[in-house]
C-alpha positions in Angstrom: -1.4 -20.0 -156.4 1.3 -18.0 -158.2 4.6 -19.4 -159.4 6.4 -17.1 -156.9 4.3 -18.5 -154.1 5.2 -22.1 -155.2 8.8 -21.1 -155.4 8.8 -19.7 -151.8 7.0 -22.9 -150.5 9.6 -25.1 -152.2 12.4 -23.0 -150.7 11.0 -23.3 -147.2 10.2 -27.0 -147.5 13.6 -28.3 -146.4 13.6 -26.2 -143.2 10.0 -27.3 -142.4 10.9 -31.0 -142.9 14.1 -30.7 -140.7 12.1 -28.9 -138.0 9.2 -31.5 -138.0 11.5 -34.5 -138.0 13.7 -33.1 -135.3 10.8 -32.2 -133.1 9.4 -35.7 -133.5 12.7 -37.2 -132.6 13.0 -34.9 -129.6 9.6 -36.0 -128.4 10.6 -39.7 -128.7 13.9 -39.1 -127.0 12.3 -37.3 -124.2 9.8 -40.1 -123.7 12.5 -42.8 -123.7 14.6 -40.7 -121.3 11.7 -40.3 -118.9 10.8 -44.0 -118.9 12.9 -44.9 -115.9 11.5 -41.9 -114.0 8.0 -43.3 -114.6 9.1 -46.6 -113.0 10.4 -44.9 -109.9 14.1 -44.2 -110.9 16.1 -41.3 -112.1 15.8 -40.2 -115.8 18.4 -41.4 -118.2 19.4 -37.9 -119.5 18.1 -34.7 -118.1 16.4 -32.4 -120.7 17.6 -34.4 -123.7 14.4 -33.7 -125.6 14.7 -29.9 -124.9 18.3 -29.9 -126.1 17.5 -31.8 -129.2 14.5 -29.5 -130.0 16.8 -26.4 -129.6 19.5 -27.9 -131.8 16.9 -28.9 -134.4 15.5 -25.4 -134.4 19.0 -23.9 -134.9 19.7 -26.2 -137.8 16.3 -25.5 -139.4 16.9 -21.8 -138.9 20.3 -22.0 -140.7 18.7 -24.0 -143.6 15.9 -21.4 -143.8 18.3 -18.5 -143.8 20.3 -20.1 -146.6 17.2 -20.5 -148.7 16.1 -17.0 -148.0 19.5 -15.7 -149.0 18.9 -17.4 -152.4 15.5 -15.7 -152.6 17.1 -12.3 -151.7 19.7 -12.7 -154.4 16.9 -13.6 -156.9 15.1 -10.4 -156.0 18.3 -8.5 -156.6 18.6 -10.0 -160.1 21.4 -12.5 -159.4 21.2 -16.2 -159.9 19.8 -18.5 -162.6 16.2 -17.8 -163.7 13.6 -19.7 -165.5 12.9 -18.4 -169.0 9.2 -19.3 -168.7 8.2 -17.8 -165.3 11.5 -16.0 -164.2 11.6 -18.0 -160.9 14.7 -19.5 -159.3 16.2 -22.7 -160.7 16.9 -25.7 -158.4 20.1 -27.7 -158.0 21.8 -29.3 -161.0 20.7 -32.9 -161.6 21.9 -35.6 -164.0 19.2 -36.7 -166.4 18.7 -38.9 -169.4 19.8 -36.3 -171.8 22.5 -34.7 -169.7 22.5 -32.2 -166.7 19.5 -30.0 -166.1 18.0 -27.8 -163.5 14.3 -27.7 -162.5 12.4 -24.5 -162.0 11.1 -24.0 -158.5 8.1 -22.1 -159.7 6.6 -23.8 -162.8 8.5 -27.1 -162.6 10.0 -27.0 -166.1 13.3 -28.6 -166.8 16.2 -26.5 -168.2 19.1 -28.2 -169.9 22.6 -27.0 -169.1 25.2 -26.3 -171.8 22.8 -26.6 -174.7 20.5 -24.3 -176.6 
């Protein structure tokens, strides 16, 4: 697996997690909503699972588009790059020796503000 493929997987991971968690919650909400229907009554909320699934897909799509915008800017030569593998750098984090950013490709740490 190349460093660029690892970077793309790490960029897509938040959207995949949001989509998976949202669909699981939508399934649970739909089951809970249909419980009175199974006992002979009316459902609590009509199509609550479908609405949650659509909302989750929209949120996951926005997250994915944001990450792919970062990737597009990286292909254009903008953005911070790793000096080892030239992949994108992740968010700024506070560490033991000061702020740093982790490479999304090779996983190396890059200190900020120091040589």
